[in-house]
N, C-alpha and C positions, 0 to 999 in steps of 0.2 A: 753508958755507951754514947759515943758521939754518932750522930747521923747525919746525912745530906738532906738539908731542908729545900734547897733550890740551886740551879745550876744555870750558868749564862756563859755567852761568848761574844766576842767581836772581831771583826777583821777589817783592814783598810778596804775602801772601795774599789781601788784600782788593781786590776788583774794583769799579771805579767805571765804572758805566754812563754813556752819554750822557743817558739818561732821570734819572739822579741828579744831574746837573748844572742840570737845569732848575729846581732848587729854589733855586738861587743866581744865576741870570742868564737873561737872555731868550734862549732857544736851543731847540733840538729836536734829536732823534735824526737826523731827516732833514737838517736844516741841516749839523750836524757831519760825517755821513757823505758827503754831497755835496762840502763843500769839503775833506775830509781823508781818507776812507775810513776813520776810526775809529770803531769801535764801543765800545771800553771801554779802559781803562787800569788799571794797578796803583798804589795810591797807599798810602804808609806813614803819611799825614797824620793827626795826632790830630783825632777826631771822625769819620773815615772808618775808621780802623783803632784798636783800643783802645790808647790812651795813646801812639800812635806806634808801630807795629807794629816797625820795624827802623830802625837807623841807618844811613847809607851804608857804613860799614865793616863792618856785620853782612852786609850784602847782598854786599860784596865777598869777604868771607870765605867765604860759603856757595859763590858761584861758583868761587873759587879751590879749594876743597877738591874740587869737581866735577871741575875741571880737572886737579888733581894725580892724583886716582884715575883719571881717563881715561888720564893719562900714565904710569901706574903707578910714580909715584915719590913720595917722602915730602916733606914741606915743608923738611925738614932739607938736602935736596938742593939748594935754591933758593940761588943766589949773588946775586941782585938781584931787585927788584920795580919795575915802571914802573906808575905808577898814573894814570890820565887821569881827572879829574873836576872839574866847576865847582862843585860843591855838596858840600864837605868839610864834616865835623861840626862843625869848629871853624876859623876863619878861619886861624889859626896855631897849633900846628904843622901842620895839616891831619889828613887821614885817613890818609896813608900809614904814619906811625909808629905810629899806633893798631893798623893792620892788622899791622904788623911785630911788635908786642908780643903781640898775639893769636896770631900764627902760630908764631913761633918766638923768645920772649923771651930765650933763651939764646945766639942767634946774631945777631951784629951785622949783618946783611946791609944794603946801601945800598937806600934806597927813593927813587926819583924820583917826583915829582908833575908831571904835564903838564896844561896849562889852555888847550888849543886846541879847547874847546867840542865841537861836534857833529863835528869833523874829530880830536877829541882821541886816539881809539884808534888811528887811523892813524899820527898823530905819535908816540904810544907805542910803537907797533909798530916804528918806523923806529930809535927809540932802543935797543929791545932787540935788534934785529937786528944793529945796529952793534956792540954789545958781544960778541955771540957770534961774529959773523963775524971780528972782530979777535983772537979768542981770550982775550979778557979774562975772561969768565964762560962756563960750561958750562950751566947752566940759569937762565932769566930768566922770571918771572911777568909777563905783561902783563894789566892790569885795566882796564875801562872801567866805571864806576859813578856813578849819580846818584840822588840823593833830592831830586826837584824840586817834589814836591807841596806842601811847606811853604812855597815862597816864592810861590806862585801867587795871583793877584787873583781871589778868587771873587766876581765882579760882573759886569754886563753890560759895564762899562768894560774889564774884563779878558779878555772873552770871546775876543779874538783869538789869545790864547797859553793861557789856562787850560784850553781843550779840549784841547790838542794833547800836552801833556806827561805824562810818566809816570815812575814809579820803577823801576829794575832795575839789573842788574849782568851783566857777561859777561866772561870770563877765557881767556887763552890760557897755555900753558906752553911756552915755547920751548926747544930743545936744538939742539946741533949735529948735522948731517946728514954723512954720508960722500958720496964723490964721485957716487955711482950712486943715492942717495936723493932723494926730493923735498923742496922746502923754499921759502922765499921767494925768488922770482927776480927781483923788481923793486918798488920804491917809488918814487912821484913825489909831491912836497909842494910846495904853492903857497900864497901868502898875498898880499892886497891891503889894506893899511890905509887905503886911501882910503874904504873903506866902513865902517869901524870904528864909525861912529854909528848904523848902520842896524839893528843887532840887538844887545841887550844889556842889562844892569841897571846903573843908575847909581850906586846906594848900597846897602850901605857902599862908601865908597871913600876912600883916603888923600889924594885931591885935596881933598876937602871937610873932612873929619874922621874921625878913627879910630874914633869912636863914632857910632851912628846918632842922628840928631835927630828931634824930634816932626815937624817940617816934612816929612822924608823920606817920611811915610805920607799926606800930604795930597793932595788932589785927585783927579780922575778916573784920573789916569796917575801914581800914586807912584813916586818914585826907586826904591823898593824892589822895585817889580813888573818883570818883563821887558816890555821893549818891542820891537817889530819893524814894519819896513816889509815887510809880508807879500807885496805884488806884486813889489817888486824882489827879495827873497830867492828868492821862487818862479822868478822869471825867470833869476836867475843860477845857482842850483842846478841849473835845467833844462839849462843851456849848458854850466857847468863840469864837471860829473860826467861826461856823454859825451866831452869834450875831453879829461879828465886820463885817462879809460881808454884812449883812442886813443893819447895821449902815452907811457903806461907801456907798453903793448903794442908800440908802435913802438920805444921804447928797448930792449926785450927781444928785437927782431926777431921778433915776432909780429903776428898779425892778429885781427881779431873773429872769424874763422872758427875760431880756435884756442880760443876761451873755451867753457868747459862751463857754468859758474855765475857769476853775478853777485849779489854781496850788497851793496846800497846802504844808505847811511844812511837810517834809517827815519823821515823827517820829514814826508812827505805821500805818500798814495798817487797823488795826480795828478801828483807830480813824479816819482815811481818810474814811473808809466806813460809820461811824456813821456821818460824817459831809454831805456826799452825801445824805443820808437818810433823815437827817434833812432838808436839802435845797430841796430835792424832785428832784435832778438832779445828780445822781450818773454816768451818761454816759458822763458828762462835766469835770470831774476830772482827771488830769493827775497823774499818779503814777509812780514812778521808785524805789520806796524802796526796792521791792524784790532783787534787783541787787547791791544797795549801802548802805542800811541801813541808819541810821540817820546821815547826816553830817552837822547839827546843821546849823551855818549861811550860809553854802555852798547849803544846800538843795533845797531851791526854785530856785536860779539861775542855779543851775545844772540841775535840771529837767526840767525848762523853755527853757535852751539853747538846751538841748536834743531834746525836742518835736519840736523846731523850725526846728532843722536839719531834724527831720524826717517827717516834713510837717503837723504836727497835729495843728499849729497854722498858721492862715493865715492872711493876709492883711485886716484890717477893724474889725476884730473879738474884741469883749470886753473880756478882761482877767483880771481876778481877783487873785492876790497873797495874801495868807492869812498864818499866823503864830502864834504859841503860844510857850512859852519856860519859862525858869528860871526867877525868878523876883518876881513874874510872869509877864512877858510882852508879849504883843500880838498886833497884827495889820494886816491891809489888805490895798491893794492897787490895783486902778482901773486902767488899761491901754487900750487905743483903740490903737490896734496894727497896 
């Protein structure tokens, strides 16, 4: 059975408050907090941080170093890396190999990249778990990292998404457990492509052209900016996250009463509150969205790693990670800490 040996997280230093955004769009601190619960976020975007404070891969490396230190192993012990991101520093080869070069250039460990958006970390965790449980690898790093600030539309037209997203990274180091040690006891993954057009970014995309065109930046909703049917996403996330938690618990022969901690994707505080009410255990839910916003694939490992450092998650507790995002894709993982 795979288990979590260590966790880590990293965010850019520069804090962008709700008040800061009023210089670019018609909004207010009250409007943003009422709808999302977000007070501030971290951005590495040039103009908010000096020359772009960090790349995606820089944040990933910082989080991974913290996770390796927590696990008390060296990077040379890693057999593979599974890297979840939708905002790589380059379209291809992506950020995974950039991380591999920075981490251990003399060791040709395989690096997988996962593009399941907000559910990306759960999917990446499932890949890493399978390799460890099969005996193929002994130590695998799992990373969720996003640098989203550079792609946001800073105008009133982009307000529906620009106020939500932040930059950050989180990482786990997984290893094999013995029979009597805690570990990852269950994962449930789901997708429904019928909603693929409800949340995403259209350009660049090879269906149109391999390079960006000037027209992609035109209009109030440029093809290069994130688009989202917010009400539908809100409704589906509020339904599917409690549903998949119940599903993975049932699969493992457990019930809601067995759960000690729930770490949901940090998309919107109102969604998080609805999940807590649905499950009847709001006191068990970890939330840090007020300070970081939605960091997509990074949100779950960032929130969990921070909770571990704050002593909110203890040895032996049953922890559930749950997410929902574009695709639509969603999933949940049960971990005996």
